[in-house]
C-alpha positions, -999 to +999 in steps of 0.1 A: -423-143+642-441-144+609-431-170+582-406-146+565-389-139+598-387-176+607-370-183+573-346-154+580-338-168+614-331-203+601-310-191+573-288-167+593-285-191+624-272-219+602-247-195+585-235-179+618-232-212+634-209-224+606-188-193+605-184-187+643-162-163+661-131-170+641-146-158+608-128-129+590-137-105+564-107-116+542-119-152+541-156-154+546-173-121+538-183-134+504-206-157+521-225-127+535-225-109+501-240-140+484-270-137+507-271-098+504-274-096+542-258-062+544-289-050+524-313-061+552-325-026+560-323-012+524-357-007+506-367-033+481-370-006+455-333+002+460-323-035+456-324-044+493-341-068+515-367-043+526-365-055+562-379-040+594-359-033+626-376-064+641-359-083+612-327-067+621-331-078+657-333-114+646-301-110+626-282-090+652-293-112+680-282-143+660-248-127+654-244-122+691-255-157+700-228-172+678-202-145+686-199-139+649-164-127+640-176-106+610-187-070+611-221-078+597-241-058+622-221-027+614-223-033+577-261-035+579-264-001+598-239+015+574-257+003+543-290+015+557-276+050+558-252+049+529-276+036+503-296+068+507-266+089+497-250+070+469-224+051+489-217+015+478-196-014+490-191-027+525-196+001+550-190+002+587-195+025+618-172+042+642-177+053+678-163+088+676-153+117+653-131+147+655-130+171+626-149+193+603-172+190+573-170+218+547-181+218+511-190+181+513-155+172+524-144+158+558-111+168+575-102+150+607-101+117+625-124+087+629-119+067+660-131+031+669-139+021+634-152-015+634-131-035+609-120-005+589-096-024+567-113-028+532-143-007+541-156+017+515-171+042+539-179+049+576-209+063+594-200+080+627-214+102+654-209+139+645-222+169+665-259+163+671-263+138+643-239+117+622-215+120+593-209+095+565-174+096+552-158+079+522-126+060+532-096+069+511-062+054+508-051+070+540-032+047+565-053+028+589-040+026+625-051-008+638-062-016+674-082-044+689-106-048+718-104-073+747-124-096+724-099-093+696-122-074+674-108-047+651-113-010+662-093+012+640-084+048+636-079+068+604-069+104+597-086+118+566-081+149+544-107+161+519-128+129+520-163+130+505-187+134+533-224+144+542-238+154+575-268+134+584-299+138+605-295+102+618-285+092+653-260+065+645-249+064+682-285+055+692-287+028+664-253+015+674-267+012+710-297-008+697-274-031+677-252-038+707-283-044+728-295-071+703-261-086+703-258-087+740-292-104+743-282-131+719-248-137+736-263-138+770-287-165+758-258-185+744-236-181+776-266-192+796-271-223+775-235-232+778-235-227+816-267-248+820-252-276+800-220-275+820-237-278+854-258-306+842-227-326+831-201-316+857-201-336+890-189-326+924-192-345+956-209-372+937-236-351+923-242-329+893-235-293+899-271-286+889-283-304+919-269-278+943-295-251+952-269-223+951-261-231+915-298-234+906-305-199+922-275-184+904-286-197+870-322-186+877-309-151+883-288-154+850-319-165+831-338-134+844-311-111+833-310-127+798-348-125+795-348-089+805-321-081+779-342-098+752-373-080+762-355-046+762-340-052+728-373-063+714-391-032+727-364-010+711-368-028+677-406-023+679-402+014+688-377+019+659-403+005+635-429+029+648-406+057+639-387+070+670-370+046+693-344+069+708-357+065+744-363+027+741-328+023+725-313+042+755-333+021+780-324-011+762-287-004+762-287+005+799-307-026+808-285-049+786-253-034+800-265-042+835-273-078+824-239-082+811-223-076+845-246-101+863-247-127+835-210-130+828-201-132+865-225-160+871-214-178+839-178-178+850-187-186+886-204-219+877-177-228+853-147-222+875-113-220+859-123-237+826-145-207+817-114-185+814-096-207+789-094-193+754-104-225+737-136-229+757-169-217+742-177-193+770-146-172+764-156-157+730-190-147+743-180-131+775-151-112+760-175-097+734-202-090+760-176-069+780-166-051+748-202-044+737-211-032+772-188-003+768-195+006+732-222+031+721-228+042+757-217+026+789-239+023+820-232+058+833-237+075+799-272+061+794-282+063+831-272+100+831-291+107+799-323+090+810-321+104+845-317+139+832-346+135+809-369+122+836-359+149+861-364+176+835-400+165+829-407+161+867-422+133+887-458+143+878-451+136+841-433+102+846-462+078+842-479+097+814-446+101+794-439+064+798-473+052+787-474+077+758-444+058+743-466+027+736-496+046+721 
């Protein structure tokens, strides 16, 4: 990290640690606004931070590490898109859209809106790109994930909208990959501390070879997730990170399954209690694994692409991505 990124990391880590997983938009969003964090990916000329996708990785990963309860990651992505089309206020993203856009107006339903209450606009997947839709006073139907995070639905009529040549589904996959990488590191740290303190048969759990091997596997999965998310951020900064974002999400999804299983294994029953620090992390990891492409979605997409190109082109295609 350069000096600016180090400062960004220190600032956001301190804030996220203080706010934690119980933070809500109603009570603590003003803390985010004071730092203008939602403008992270907005150009400086437009009043934003002027950050890169590698800057975003730092913030998104930190949010995942602390299981941040605020929809900051989604607001950053929405602002990145919305600022280019005159949308202001806190934006968010959604996982699915059904409806039509005609004459600059959207008619239909937005599903899986992240913290839609109080949001000014939503960016959602639409046909082969995305759509940005202004939220009106239409009723919001609330729902929550297994982690307790808001995923809302709204039915809109004649809301201002634009069809975009932006793949918000892919950007959402990158964001979730970064969050997963951070949360896995946090879960690994909690698990390591626990086995070094907890005693069984007169010895710390960390002294048992089976426990050591399990945590070594966990560490490898967390490292792989972080490497994959970092590669995707670098590719996005180069201009086209669709392949890397897909590969990162698939790899991070796989890491979630292994990492959370080991984390709960070494903790035993205490890991499942709602008050314990592992619980907010693993619940979010399970949620993020299924959002913006689950394992089968990305495996099928990547597999179809590789098969279409043929075995003879595999290595040349792969190395061309790093040129």
